[in-house]
C-alpha positions as CSV (number, residue, x, y, z in Angstrom):
1,M,-85.3,73.8,-18.4
2,S,-81.5,72.5,-17.5
3,K,-78.7,74.5,-16.6
4,Y,-75.1,74.0,-17.9
5,T,-72.2,74.1,-15.5
6,Y,-68.9,75.7,-16.1
7,K,-65.8,75.6,-13.7
8,F,-63.0,78.1,-14.2
9,F,-59.9,78.6,-11.8
10,T,-56.9,80.9,-11.6
11,P,-53.9,79.6,-9.1
12,L,-53.2,82.8,-6.8
13,V,-49.4,83.7,-6.5
14,N,-48.0,84.5,-2.9
15,F,-51.3,83.4,-1.1
16,D,-51.8,81.4,2.2
17,S,-54.7,80.8,4.7
18,E,-55.8,79.4,7.8
19,E,-59.3,78.2,5.8
20,R,-58.8,75.6,3.3
21,S,-62.0,77.0,1.5
22,F,-64.5,80.0,2.1
23,E,-67.3,81.6,-0.6
24,I,-66.8,85.2,-1.7
25,F,-69.4,85.4,-3.7
26,D,-72.5,82.7,-4.7
27,G,-70.2,80.7,-7.6
28,V,-66.7,82.3,-6.4
29,S,-64.6,81.2,-3.5
30,I,-61.0,80.8,-2.7
31,R,-59.9,77.3,-1.7
32,E,-56.8,74.7,-1.7
33,I,-56.0,73.5,-5.2
34,N,-56.6,69.7,-5.4
35,E,-54.5,67.1,-7.4
36,T,-56.4,67.3,-10.3
37,E,-56.1,71.1,-10.7
38,L,-52.5,70.7,-9.8
39,A,-52.2,68.2,-12.4
40,V,-54.0,70.6,-15.1
41,F,-51.9,73.7,-13.8
42,Q,-48.7,71.4,-14.2
43,K,-49.6,70.7,-17.9
44,A,-50.4,74.2,-18.5
45,K,-46.9,75.3,-17.3
46,E,-45.4,73.3,-20.3
47,E,-47.2,75.4,-22.6
48,W,-46.6,79.0,-20.4
49,P,-43.4,78.3,-18.4
50,N,-43.9,81.9,-16.8
51,A,-47.4,81.0,-15.5
52,Q,-47.4,81.3,-11.5
53,G,-49.3,79.5,-9.2
54,G,-49.2,78.4,-5.5
55,N,-51.7,76.4,-3.4
56,Y,-54.9,78.3,-3.4
57,I,-56.9,79.3,-6.5
58,I,-60.1,81.5,-7.0
59,E,-62.6,79.4,-8.4
60,C,-65.5,80.4,-10.5
61,I,-68.5,78.5,-11.3
62,L,-70.9,79.7,-14.2
63,Q,-74.5,78.4,-14.7
64,K,-75.4,78.9,-18.2
65,D,-78.8,78.3,-20.0
66,A,-77.1,77.2,-23.3
67,P,-73.6,75.2,-24.0
68,E,-70.9,76.6,-24.8
69,S,-70.2,77.2,-28.3
70,K,-66.8,77.9,-28.7
71,P,-63.7,77.4,-26.5
72,R,-63.1,80.3,-24.4
73,E,-66.4,81.6,-24.9
74,F,-67.2,82.4,-21.3
75,F,-63.2,83.9,-20.5
76,P,-64.1,87.4,-20.8
77,E,-67.0,87.2,-18.2
78,V,-64.3,85.2,-15.9
79,E,-61.5,87.3,-16.5
80,H,-63.7,90.2,-15.1
81,I,-64.9,88.4,-12.1
82,F,-61.4,87.4,-11.2
83,D,-60.0,91.1,-11.7
84,Q,-62.7,92.0,-9.1
85,I,-61.7,89.3,-6.5
86,I,-57.8,90.1,-7.4
87,T,-58.8,94.0,-6.6
88,I,-60.7,93.3,-3.4
89,L,-57.9,91.1,-2.1
90,R,-55.3,94.2,-2.7
91,L,-57.6,96.4,-1.1
92,F,-58.0,94.3,1.9
93,K,-54.2,93.7,2.6
94,P,-51.3,95.5,1.4
95,E,-49.3,92.5,0.8
96,R,-48.9,91.2,-2.7
97,V,-51.2,89.0,-4.4
98,G,-51.9,88.0,-7.9
99,Y,-52.6,85.7,-11.2
100,N,-51.5,85.4,-14.5
101,L,-53.3,82.5,-15.5
102,I,-56.8,81.4,-15.8
103,L,-57.6,77.3,-16.6
104,Q,-61.1,75.6,-17.7
105,P,-60.6,72.0,-17.3
106,Y,-63.1,70.1,-19.5
107,S,-63.6,67.1,-17.1
108,S,-62.6,66.0,-13.1
109,E,-60.0,63.4,-14.3
110,P,-56.3,64.6,-13.8
111,S,-55.6,64.5,-17.5
112,A,-58.7,66.4,-18.5
113,A,-58.1,68.9,-21.6
114,Y,-58.3,72.5,-20.6
115,S,-58.6,75.6,-22.0
116,G,-56.4,78.4,-20.6
117,L,-55.4,81.9,-21.0
118,H,-52.0,83.0,-20.0
119,Y,-51.5,87.2,-18.8
120,K,-47.9,87.2,-19.5
121,H,-47.9,90.8,-18.1
122,Q,-49.4,90.1,-15.0
123,I,-46.4,88.5,-13.4
124,M,-45.8,90.2,-9.8
125,W,-42.7,92.5,-9.8
126,M,-39.9,91.8,-7.2
127,L,-37.5,94.0,-5.8
128,S,-34.3,91.9,-4.9
129,G,-32.9,92.3,-1.5
130,S,-36.2,93.7,0.1
131,D,-38.2,91.9,2.6
132,Y,-41.0,93.3,0.9
133,V,-40.4,90.4,-1.4
134,N,-40.7,87.6,1.5
135,E,-44.0,88.9,2.7
136,K,-46.7,86.4,2.4
137,Y,-50.3,87.6,1.8
138,E,-52.0,85.3,4.7
139,I,-55.4,85.1,5.6
140,S,-56.3,84.0,9.2
141,R,-59.7,82.4,10.1
142,A,-60.8,85.8,11.4
143,D,-59.6,87.6,8.3
144,S,-61.7,85.6,5.8
145,L,-65.0,86.3,7.6
146,D,-63.9,90.0,7.4
147,L,-62.8,89.6,3.7
148,I,-66.2,88.4,2.9
149,Q,-68.1,91.1,4.6
150,F,-65.4,93.7,2.9
151,A,-66.4,92.2,-0.4
152,R,-69.8,92.4,0.0
153,E,-70.1,95.8,0.8
154,I,-68.5,97.3,-2.3
155,P,-71.3,97.6,-4.8
156,F,-69.8,96.0,-8.2
157,G,-71.2,99.1,-10.3
158,S,-68.7,101.5,-8.7
159,F,-66.1,99.4,-10.4
160,S,-66.7,100.6,-13.9
161,E,-67.0,104.2,-12.8
162,L,-63.5,103.7,-11.1
163,K,-62.0,101.8,-14.0
164,L,-59.0,104.0,-14.6
165,A,-58.1,104.2,-11.1
166,I,-58.3,100.8,-10.2
167,E,-56.3,99.8,-13.5
168,Y,-53.3,101.8,-12.5
169,F,-53.6,100.3,-8.8
170,N,-53.5,96.8,-9.9
171,K,-50.5,97.6,-12.8
172,S,-48.5,99.0,-9.8
173,Y,-48.2,95.4,-8.5
174,I,-47.0,93.7,-11.8
175,E,-43.8,93.9,-13.7
176,P,-42.3,94.9,-16.3
177,Y,-42.9,98.0,-14.2
178,T,-39.9,99.2,-12.1
179,P,-40.2,101.0,-8.4
180,R,-40.5,104.2,-10.6
181,D,-43.2,103.1,-13.3
182,A,-45.3,101.6,-10.1
183,F,-45.0,104.8,-8.4
184,I,-46.1,106.8,-11.6
185,D,-49.1,104.1,-11.8
186,I,-50.2,104.9,-8.0
187,M,-50.0,108.8,-9.0
188,I,-52.8,108.5,-12.2
189,T,-54.6,106.4,-9.5
190,L,-54.9,109.0,-6.9
191,E,-55.2,111.8,-9.8
192,S,-58.0,109.8,-11.6
193,L,-59.9,109.7,-7.9
194,F,-59.0,113.3,-6.8
195,L,-58.8,115.2,-9.8
196,K,-62.1,114.8,-11.3
197,G,-62.9,117.8,-14.1
198,S,-59.8,119.5,-12.8
199,R,-57.7,121.4,-15.6
200,Q,-55.2,123.8,-13.1
201,E,-53.2,123.7,-10.2
202,L,-53.6,120.0,-10.3
203,G,-50.5,119.4,-7.9
204,Y,-52.0,121.7,-5.5
205,K,-55.8,120.4,-5.8
206,L,-54.6,116.9,-5.4
207,R,-52.4,117.2,-2.0
208,M,-55.5,119.9,-0.5
209,R,-58.2,117.1,-1.4
210,M,-56.3,114.3,-0.3
211,A,-55.6,115.8,2.9
212,F,-59.4,116.7,4.3
213,F,-60.8,113.4,2.5
214,M,-58.3,111.0,4.6
215,T,-58.4,112.8,8.0
216,D,-60.4,115.3,10.1
217,S,-57.1,115.7,12.4
218,P,-55.4,119.0,11.6
219,K,-51.7,117.5,12.2
220,K,-52.4,114.5,10.0
221,R,-53.9,116.6,7.2
222,E,-50.4,118.6,7.2
223,K,-48.4,115.3,7.1
224,I,-50.4,114.3,4.1
225,F,-50.3,117.4,2.6
226,D,-46.5,117.6,3.0
227,K,-45.9,113.9,1.4
228,M,-48.0,114.9,-1.4
229,R,-45.9,117.8,-2.5
230,E,-43.1,115.5,-2.1
231,A,-44.8,112.9,-4.3
232,Y,-45.9,115.5,-6.9
233,K,-42.0,116.5,-7.1
234,I,-40.9,113.3,-7.6
235,R,-43.4,112.7,-10.3
236,G,-42.4,115.6,-12.2
237,A,-38.9,114.4,-12.0
238,I,-39.7,111.2,-13.3
239,V,-41.7,112.4,-16.3
240,H,-38.9,115.2,-17.3
241,G,-36.2,112.8,-16.7
242,G,-34.5,114.0,-13.9
243,S,-33.4,112.3,-10.7
244,T,-35.6,110.0,-8.6
245,D,-33.5,109.5,-5.9
246,K,-35.8,110.5,-3.1
247,L,-38.0,107.7,-4.4
248,D,-37.5,104.4,-2.0
249,L,-39.9,101.6,-1.6
250,D,-41.1,103.0,1.9
251,F,-42.1,106.1,0.2
252,F,-43.7,103.8,-2.6
253,L,-45.4,101.7,0.0
254,E,-47.0,104.9,1.8
255,M,-48.4,106.3,-1.7
256,R,-50.1,103.1,-2.2
257,K,-51.4,102.7,1.3
258,Y,-53.2,106.2,0.2
259,A,-54.1,104.9,-2.8
260,R,-55.9,101.7,-1.4
261,I,-57.6,104.0,1.5
262,S,-59.0,106.3,-1.1
263,L,-60.1,103.6,-3.6
264,I,-62.2,101.7,-0.6
265,E,-64.0,104.9,0.2
266,F,-64.5,106.0,-3.5
267,L,-65.9,102.3,-4.4
268,K,-68.3,102.2,-1.3
269,K,-69.4,105.8,-2.0
270,P,-69.1,106.6,-5.8
271,N,-70.6,110.0,-5.6
272,L,-67.5,111.4,-3.7
273,R,-65.6,112.2,-6.1
274,D,-67.9,115.1,-7.2
275,E,-68.5,116.4,-3.3
276,L,-64.7,116.8,-2.5
277,D,-65.0,120.5,-3.0
278,T,-67.9,121.1,-0.4
279,I,-66.1,118.7,2.1
280,I,-63.0,120.8,2.5
281,L,-65.1,124.1,2.3
282,N,-67.2,122.5,5.2
283,S,-63.8,121.4,6.8
284,G,-65.7,117.8,7.1
285,N,-64.8,114.4,6.2
286,P,-66.6,111.8,4.0
287,T,-67.6,109.5,7.2
């Protein structure tokens, strides 16, 4: 029985690569945008002026046994795939990368009709005057090979297990969130990962579990413990309307680094969430 082929792409924001094209999974690749796709994107921007894009796209090719029965029928499936790839990119490197538009061209002609879905809430937030804004998410040739291996080491079943943590981790990249709100997003990420089933002494349990989970060095554990104590104070101040003078970009980025490192390990080893206290009691580390 013949298959029906459908192509989707999303323009990547703040992304560059030494490789013109590389495949992450079967049917899912990152590559330079071509003239036809650029023309479709420009048409879409007339409808959605806030759509963001760049020189690269994530492309998804779906093979289906039956033809599309209505416009955007397969968009939920493709959105799920693109969200996973964006999450992998953000876990692989700390720089900002994102998307806020999915397009499905109906032919290979530059004037092709298309279906599109614009995500107004996924415009990446900018911090005026910071070097962080100017950092490009760049993939070298060596990086592209490492990225492919990294992506294939993560069992996709674990994405659903950590859905809440991933959702808030990704929210920290997008507006209308301010650095204050993005910081709360990261704290929710860490709490979701490390406080499963906990109801009491949350701040203490979070910093103790994170300290033992992330390193076996006593000095580094003490540093993480103290950092998380400060983070919980800032979290409390934000939630209760107090001063947030101690929250700066560097501190926020360090917390997001902790979230990145932790998410990677929990995604690769989903059972860790149920083993944290055992790890602490044995003074071991998960690796």
